[in-house]
Every structure is written in C-alpha cells, then in structure tokens.
N, C-alpha and C positions, 0 to 999 in steps of 0.2 A: 504494500500500500504506500502511496505517496504521503509524505509528511505534510502537515498542515500548520501554517504560521499565521499569526495576526500581524497584518501590516499597519493597521491603525484603527482608530475608532473615536466615537464621541457620543454625546447624549444631550438631551435638553434639560432645562431647569424644571425639576418636578414640582415646584411650588406654584407653577402657573395654572391659570384657568383659561383654557382656549376659547370657551364660549364667550367669556367676558371680553376677550381680546378680539372677538369677531372672526376667529380662525377655526379651522377644521382639522380633521385627522390628516388631510392632504398636507397641511403646513407642517405638522409634526414629522411626517415621513421625509419631506423634502429638506427641511432644516437639518435634521439629524444626519441624513444621508450625505448631504453636502459637506458637513463638518467632518464626517468620517473619511471621506475621500480626500479632503484637504489634509487631514492628519496623516493619511497613508502616503501622501506626496507622490501620487501617480496620476496619469492622464485617465479620466473617466472612460475613455475609449478602450482601455486595457481590460475593463471588467467584462467577463464572459457571461455572467448569469446573476440572478438575484433571488433572495428569499425574503418573505415578510412573515414575521411571527405576530399573530393577533388572535385574541380570544373571541370577542363578540362585538365587533364594530357594526355588524348588521343591526343589532338591537340598540346599542349605545348611540350610534350616529346615523343609522339608516344607510350606511355605505359599506359595500364589500368590493370584491375585485381589486384588492389593494395593490397587487403587483403592478397594475397599470399606472400607478403613481410614480413608480421608480424612474421612468423616462423623463418625468418632470424635474427630477434632481439635476439632470444634465441631458441635453439632446443626444449625446453620444450613447446613452443607454437605451435609446429607442430601438426596439426590435429584439433585445436580449430576452431569453427565456426567464420567466419568473414563476415562483410557486409560493403559495400561502400555507403555513402550517398552523394547526389548531389542536391544542390539548390543554384547554383551560389555562391555568397559571403557568404551565410548562410550555406554552406555545413558543416563547422566545428561545428557550434552550433547544427545542426541536428544530427551529430555523438554523441555529448555529450548527447543530448536528447534521442536518440535511446538507448544508453548504460544505461542511467538512467531508462528508461522505462522497459528494460529487468530486471534490479535489482528491481524496484518497483513491477513488476509482479511476482517476485520470480523465474524467469527462471535461473538467474545466480547470484552469490555473488560477483564476481570480474571481471571487464571488463576493458580492455585497449582501450583507445581512442587516435587515432592519426589524426591530421589535417595537411595537407601538400599541397604545390604547388611549382613547379619549373617553373618560368616565363621567366627567362633571357636566353631564348633559340632562340630568333628571334628578328627582328627589332621592334621598338615601333609601327610602322604602322601595321605590321602583328599581333603583340600581341594585339593591340587594336581590330582588327577584331575577334580574338579568344574570347576576352572578350565580344564582341557583342553578343555571343550566350546566354548571361545572359538576354538579352532583347528580344523583339519580332522581331527577326532578319529579317525575310523576309518582315515585314511591316515597321519596324523602320529604318532599314539600308538604304533603298532607300530615306527615308525622311531626315535622319540626316547625312548620308555620313560617311567619315572616322572619327575616334576618336569619336564614337557615344556616349560613356558614359559621357565624359565631356560636350558634347552638351546637353544630356538629363538632367543632373543635373544643367547645366547653365540655362536651361529653368525653372526647378523647382525653382532655386534661384530667377529668375526674377519674376516668379509668386508670390513667397513669398514677395519679396520687393514691388511689385506693390500692393498687397493686404493689407499689413500692414504698408506701408510707412516707412520702416526702412532703416537705412544707411548700405551701404556696409562695413562699418568699423567693423561690428560684424563678418563678414567673416574673416577679417584680424586678429581680436582678437583670433578667434579659431585657425587659422594657427600659429600665434605667440606663443600662449600658448602651443600647441602640440609640436612645435619644441623645446621650452624651456624645456618641460617635457622630451623630448627625450634625452636631454643632461644629465639627471639624470639616464638614463637607459643604462647600459654598453653593452646591446645586441641590441639596437635600430639602425635601418638603418641610421638615420640622426643624430646620437649622436655627430658627429663632425661638423655638419652644423650650421651656425649662421644665424638667421633670426630675424631682428629687427621688431618692430611693424610698423615703418615707411616703411620699405621695403615691408612688407606684405600688406600694404594698398595702395601701388602705383604701377602702371604698369611701367615697366622699361625693359631695355635690359636683365637684369638678372632675371626678374620676369614678362615675357610677358603675355598678355591676351591669354587664350586658348579657352574659351567659355564664353563670357561676361555674368554676371559680374565675372566669375571665372578666376583667374590667376594661374600660375604654382604652387605657394605656397598653393593654395586652394585644390590641388589634392593629393590623396594618392599615394603611391610608387609602382613601379614594383619590386617585391620581390621574392627571393627564401627563403623558410623557412618551418619549421615544429614545432608543439607544441603537447605535449602528456600529458595524464592524466591517472591515475589509479583510477577508481571509485569502491566503494564497498558497501555492505549492512551493516546495523547496526549489524546484526548477526555476520558477518565476523569481524567487528571491535571489537566486544566483544570477539570473539574467539581468536584473537591475542593479546588481552589485551591492545589495543590502546586507549589512552585517547581521548574522543570525543571532548573535549575542544581544542585539538590541531589539529583539522581537520576543514573542512568546509562542511556544509550540504546544500543540495538543498531544499529550503523552498517552492518554487513555480515556475511554468513556464507557458508560453503562446506561442502558435505557430499558425500563421495564414498565408493564402495565398491569395493574391489579383489577379486581372487580370494582365496579363503579360505586355501589352502595357501601357505606361504612359498616353495616351489619355483616357483610360478607368478608370483611378484612380481619386480620389477626391483630387488632389494636391491643396494647400499644407497641407490639413488636414490629409490625409492618415488615415481614420477612421479604416480601416482593420488592419493596423499596431498597432493602439491604442488598439484594442481588445486584441492583444497578451500581451501588457503591463498590461492592466486591469486584464486579467486572471491570470497573474503571481502574481500580488500583492494580488488579491483576494484569491488565493490558499495559499499564505504565510500569509494571515491575517495581512498584513502590508500596510502602505501608502508610497507613493514616498518619503516623507520627513522623513521617518524612516531610509532611506539609509544614510550611511556615505561616500559612494563612488560609482562610476559607470564607466563601460567601454562601450562605445557606438560606433556605426559604422560610423566613419567619413571618408568615402570614398572620400567625398568632404566636405569642411567646412560647407556648407549649411546643410549637412546631420546631423552633430552634433547638430546644432541649432534645426532642426526638431525633433531630438531624445529627446531633453529636453522637448519638448511639447508632443511628443508621450508617454513618460514615466510619464508625469504629474509633472515634476520638474518645469515647467513653464506653464502658461496659454497660450491658442492659441494667437499667435502674439507677445508673450513676451519672446520667446527664445533668440532673439537677445539682448534684454535688460539684460537677465541673463548672457549671454556671456560677454557683455560689463562691467558688474558689477565686474568681476573678481572672482565671487563666485565659478566658476568651475575650477579655477586654484589653484595649491598648493600655499600657502602663499609666499614661497620663489621666485616664478617666476611671481607674479601677476603684477608687474610693476606699474608705476605712471600714465599711460595713461587711466586707467580704470575709469568708470563713473557710477554714480548711487549708490543706497544703497544696502548693503548686509544684508539680513535678515536671511539667512541661508547659510552655506557653504557646497558644495558637490564637491570635486575635481573629475574631469572627465578626463579619459584617461591619467593617471599619468605616464604611460610609453611612451607616445607620440602618442598613437592611430595609426590609419592607415596612417595618414599624417606624423607622426614623427618616429614611431616605424617601420612601414612597413606594407604591405598588401599582404602576400602570401595567395591568396584568400581562398583556402580550409582550411588553418591553422588558419585564423583570429578568428573564433568563439571559437576554442579551446584555443588559446592564451588569449582571453579575460577572459575565465573562469580560466585559470592558474593565470592570474593577480589577479582575485578576490580571489583565494586561497592564494596567497602570501600576499595580503593585510589583509585578515581575520586572517591569522596565523602569522602576524607581521614579514614577511620575505621580504618586499619590499625595504629594504635599504633606499637610499637617497630619494626615492619617497613615503615612507611610510606615510599613512594617520593615524592620531592619533585616537585611540579608535574605530577601525572598528568592528562593530558587524553585520551589514547587508550591503549587496552589490548587485547591480543590473548590469546585462550584457544585451546588446541589439545588436544583430547581424542580419543583413538583407541582402537579395540578390536581384539583379536586381534594378529597380527603385522603391524601397520599395515594392517589390512583395512578397517575403517570409520574414516573421518577426519572430524572436525568442527572447523572453525576459525570463531571468532566475533570480531568487532572491536566493542569497546564504547567509548563516549566520553561526554563531557559537553558541554553547550551552551557 
C-alpha cells in the first residue's frame, strides 16, 4: 500500500453562527477548503479527487450534494470526482479514511478532505430531533423522548458508574479540563467561557442536570464549522521535494460498526469499538503508551472516559481514575484538585475537544486529524505537547456505533 501524508490543513472558527452572518454551508466548505490548500502550498490543479464528511445537512440546511461545492473552492477543481461520507458523528473520520484508502490503493496522489456541519439553523429541540437520526430513531425515540442523545449517554454513564463504583467527579474533571484547554485555542467555541472544577461537579442554576448523572457542562456544543485536509502519497511528496519530517503520516487505522441501538451493545465495554483501536495500533506496530497525545470523541464527558479504555490508555474500569489523575491534561491546566499517581502523561483533547472546542458533527473527525497534524508538526501554539512523535485520533458516531481510530506519526 502507498503511504499517506498530510500536506496541510485548516479549519474555521467554531464560535461563529453562519445564519446570523447570512452565510450557508457552501461558505463553510469553500472557506475551509481554500485555507487548507493554501496551507499545503500546492496548485489546486494538482488535486485529483475530493471527499466531504457530513452528517445531516439535508435536515439542518435543506442542502445535500455537497461534493458539488468543492469546485467553488477553486475553478481548477471543476470536474474532479467527489464523494460524500455519512456515519453520524464519525462522518468526518470516514472522509479522511476514504481519501487515505484511495491514495493507499494508488487511485489518486492528492485528495482534498472537507468535514462540515451547519447546526445553528433551528431550535435546540428541533436540532436534537435531527441528531436523533444518528440513533435507532424509530425504536429509541419513543423510549427516550426529546433530547435523546443526552439521555442515551446519561444511561451509559450510569451503567459505567454502577458497574465500576466510580465517582461522578471524573465526569466533572473531563469537562473542567476540556474547557481549560479551550481557553488555549483561539478558534474554540468556548474559549471565552470559564468553568471551574467546583462548578463542573455540582448541579446549579447555571449548570443544570440534563440526563443524570450528566449536567450541561458534560455535553458537547451545537456548532457551525468546517475543517479540511490535503492528503497525498509519498510519491507526490517526493515529486514536490517536500521534507517528510515536516509532515504527518498515517501509520494505522481501524474502522468498525456495531449494532445501531444501545440495547444491543455491550455497554460499557463496547468491544466492537475496541476492535477499531486494536486494529489501528496493530497496523502501526505501536502500543497505546507509545502515543504522546490523543484527540478523542467527547460528545459527553463519559465518552472521553470510555475512549481511554477503548484505546487501551486505561484498563477497563480505570478510565475515571486516569481522568482524575490529571494525566490527560496539559500541565498548565491540571489544577490542584487532581488525585492519584501519574505514571505516564498523555494530554487528550488539547484544543478543548467537542465539549470545549465545539462539535460541528461532520467536521469533528477531520478537525481531530488536523489537530494531530498540528501537534506532530509543532504548530499547536499554546496547547503544544512536547516531543510529539505518535498521535492517536478516535472518532465515533451514534452511541458508539461507528468507530474510527487512526494513528499518525512523523519520520
């Protein structure tokens, strides 16, 4: 298989409201794509194909057929083949994976990847119903009612707490950490928000319970945003004389699909999701503790804790302990409330994750890989992890239905 490299990438500011700006999903795609191509420093005419990761623009914006917007990024993209990937919140990672597999198989040498979602187009209640399409809607909607996803993950959190006897404080630690990380990210949706650990751990008027044990601070954001990448083959990298050490390479990946309904899954183990992580590390010939950083899918605080265990960063039932130790926080935001021993450090979601940075659903998986690229190439600014060589991303859709793990590294 051909090796896959990231030539460049970019993203939009996740704090924006496109409807208030009088703009549409077309503008997100073109803005992000132009920035990524500029960062890659190549002629747009060199791009052979494009992919667009998006969950539900048809309902959120009444617009589909999103690949047809790629030629509007630059006229030289007119006529290239494009494809749209959809797997709920994992839509973006699937676009990265599809583009990578095209390059691995020798079909194309340069592929543009765009992940995008415009969600601030309707009320929170209506938006929640649209998001419900990521679950087994006709079975789970009657059972869980309005705001189905917080309730689904509230149930997962309760199953986890009951099984392992852990404190809800671990949920608060994840939320606190990710808000603190967001303050270091100039493009994060919650960069101006203040959340103390005490506020995150207590139900209050400002932080009400939404689906016990989850509070508002445990939930990801409703976000408008896009992220884009330019991926290429090693052959193309050599052709343009680019130094491989200044790029990031895909070392391994895993992709699995579980049953759609939560009741059919083995919560809180989620063994099907774990297969994705196992396959990624096996392909890369690396172990979880060979990673210096991670971007994981914290659609709710419990999901980040589960991701620690799915990725093998913590043993089953020990994800909460890892969170409370402060090992997954950048040192400058760790705080004095942490407990336990740190035997290895792996900062997770240094830009704020879905809770702090934002969650434009179809863009999230692409944004995670862009963050990996920034960390590996030492471009992460105030949130830079020291000496990053290997980095893992974990994007999932539904109630851990579709799981995509990718390991990235540098020469």
